[in-house]
N, C-alpha and C positions, 0 to 999 in steps of 0.2 A: 381611213380615219384613225386606226389603232395606233399608228406610229407617227401621227402628225406632229407630236411634240418633239420628236427626235429627227424628223426629216431635215431641218436646217443643218444638222450636223453632217449630213451625208452628201458628198459631192457626186452629182450624177447618179443618185441612188438607184434609179431605175435600171441602170446598166451594171450594177454591182452584183456579185454573187457571194454569199447568198442574198436573195432578194430581201430588202429591208422590211417590207411589210409582212412577209411570211415569217421571218425570223422573230419579229416582235410579237406576231400572233402566237407562235409556239411558246414564247416566254410567258405570255398571258395564260395560255392553257395549262402550262406546267405549274404556275403559282398564281392563281387568279387574285387572291387577297393581296399578296405582295406587289404584284404588278399594278393593281388598281390603286394601292396606296402610293406607289411611285408616281403614277400619273397625277394623282391628286396633289402631291407635294410639288411636282414639276409645274403644274398649272399655277399653283400659288406663287412659286418662285422659279422662273425658267433657268436661273443660274445655279440652282441648288444641285448637289450631287446626291443621287438616290440609288438604292440597291439595283434597280434595273439597269443603270449605267454600267455597273460592274458586271452584271450578267451579259450584257451586250458585248462588253470588252472581252469576256472569256470566250464567247461563241465566235466572234468575228473581230479580232483586234484591228484589222484594216478598216472595217466598217466603223467601229467606234472611234478610230483615230481621225475621222473626217470631222474636225472641230469647226466651231462657228467662225474661226478666223478665216476660213476658206470662202466665206460668203460676205460680201461687203455690206449688204443691207442689214444682215444680222449683226455684223461688227459695229455698225452705226447704232443699232439698238443698244448694244452693250455699252458703247461710249456714252450714250445719253443716260443710261441707268447708273453708270459709275461716277459721272461727273456733275450731275445736276440734282438738286433737292427734289423731294416729292411735291406734288401739287402744282406743277407748272402747266401752262398752256403752250403747246408746241405745234407749229405749223409745218407740215410736210406733205408730200404727195405720194408716199408709199406707206400703206396701212397694213402691210403683212408682217414680216419678221421684225422690221424696225420698231413698229409701235408695240408689238407683243413683247419683245425683249426689253424695251424701255421701261415697261411696267404699267400695271393697271392704275397706279397712283398718278399717272400723267394724263392730262386731257389733250387729245390731238384734234387738230383741224385739218381735214383732208382736202388738199387743193385739187384733187381729181374727183372728189365727190362720193367715193365709196362709203365713207363713214360720216359724212357731213351732208345731210339731206338738202339744205338750201343750195349748196354747191352742186349737188347732183341734179337738182331741178334746173339750175342754170344751164348745165350741159344738155339736158333734155330739151329745154326751150331753144337752145342754140341749134340743135339738130332738127327740131321740129319746124324751124323757120322755112326749110325747103323740103319738107316731107309731108305730103297731104295726109298720109295715114296717121302720123303722130299728131297732126293738127286736129284730126277727127277725134282721136283719143282724148286730147286735151278738152275738146268741146264737150265730150261726154263726162269725162272723169273729174274735171276741175270743180264743177258745181257739187258733185257728190263728196269730194274730199273737203270742200269748203264747209260742209256741215259739221266737220269735226276739227277743222284747223283753220286758223286765220292767216296762214302763211301766204306770202306773195307768190302765187302760182305763175306769174308772168315775170319772175325775177330775171334780170339781165345782168350784163357785166358790172354795171355800177352797183347794183344791189348785192351781187356776189362779193365784190371787193369790200363793200361796206360791212358785210357779214364778217369777213376776216378782220377788218379794222376794229370792229366792235368787240371782238374777243380779246383785244389788247394782249396779244401773245407775248410770252416771255422770251421764246426762242423761235427763230424762223430758219428752216432749212430749205435752201434753193438748189434743186438738182439741175445742173447746167444742161444736161441732155434733154430734159423735159421742156426747157425754155426754147428748144428748137421749134416747137409747135406754137404759133402765135394765138391759137384758140384756147390755150390752157391758162388757168389762173396763175400758174407758176410763172409763165412768161410775163403776164401783166404785173404781177407782184414784184418780180425782179426788176422791172423797169419803172416802178412807182416812186414818186417823190416821198410817199409815206415811209417806205423802207429806208430811203436815204436819210430822211430827217430823224427817224426814231431808233434806228438800229445801227450796229457796227459789226462788220465781219470779224469773227474771232478765229475760226479754224476752217481749213478745207480738208474734207475727208474723201477718201477713195477717188481722188482726182476731180470728181464732178460736183460734189456736194459742199456748198458753202454754208457754214453755221453762223447765223447772226444772233446777237443778243441785244436786248434793249439797252439803250445808252444809260438809263438810270438804274441799271442793275449790274452787279458783278458776281460772277460765279467762278471762283478760283478753280483752276484745273486740279483734279485730285489724282488722276492716273499718272504714273511715271513711265509707263511703257505701253506700246500699242502694237497690235498684230500687223504684220507687213501689209495685209490686204487693205488696211485702213488708210495707208499712205498719209498718215497724219501730218498736217502742216499748220503751224501757227501763223495767223494773219494779224496778230495784235501789233499795233504801232506801224501798220502798213496801209497802203492804199489799194490793196488787192480787191478785186471784184469777182463775182461768180463767173464761171466759165460757161460759154455757150457751147453748143454741140460741136462746133468746129475748133474748140480749144481756145478761142479768143475771149478776152474779158468782156463782159456785158457792159454796155454803156447805159447809164441811168437816164431816163427821159421822164418828163411829166406824163402822167396817165392821160390817155385820150379822153 
């Protein structure tokens, strides 16, 4: 946990020497107050440059040189942070580096459910349909949970999709590889008439990720250059569609 803020900077950090976790631990031991202040500032603003960055560069230039542009999910987070105003609702299915680096000022809806409980419950119910142990768990747990929450414990696909619709997101990111699995909300959202009617594809990032913006909003691009790993492609004034896992454009269909 000590180096978790810096781990996105390190490509295959577990195989590097010196070990990233041990190095960061030594820096904390040598200067506890300075290191903790650096962690505090980095947590507040992941893009800030702090003294511990300099200390890491001095101890292991190769380690410190593994910048965030070497990781496409982190690069997407930076892209969102640099090109969109604060206070937006963003839909995506990756809640790790992307959401963290995009900034706490953004609200994310997680299509895989990790950070969005109604979506998570949808996947649980989906798995429980053919699992007697999970059905037994629901039989016991749902009444107890109902004492503190009026959430729909039997939420299905329609309810999960409506949860996303009701958020009225400003930006929707569709990961083409995730659409390979027809059980994911990413798959269903990418094929929904709702997306086609209300959003327009603006950019493609890292080959797989298509960025949609609401048709009634415009967010002028601020960045003038992009890291190679982002593979930035503008889709404005084009008929481009998100890519499926086989590299083919996804066809929109009415939701089932």
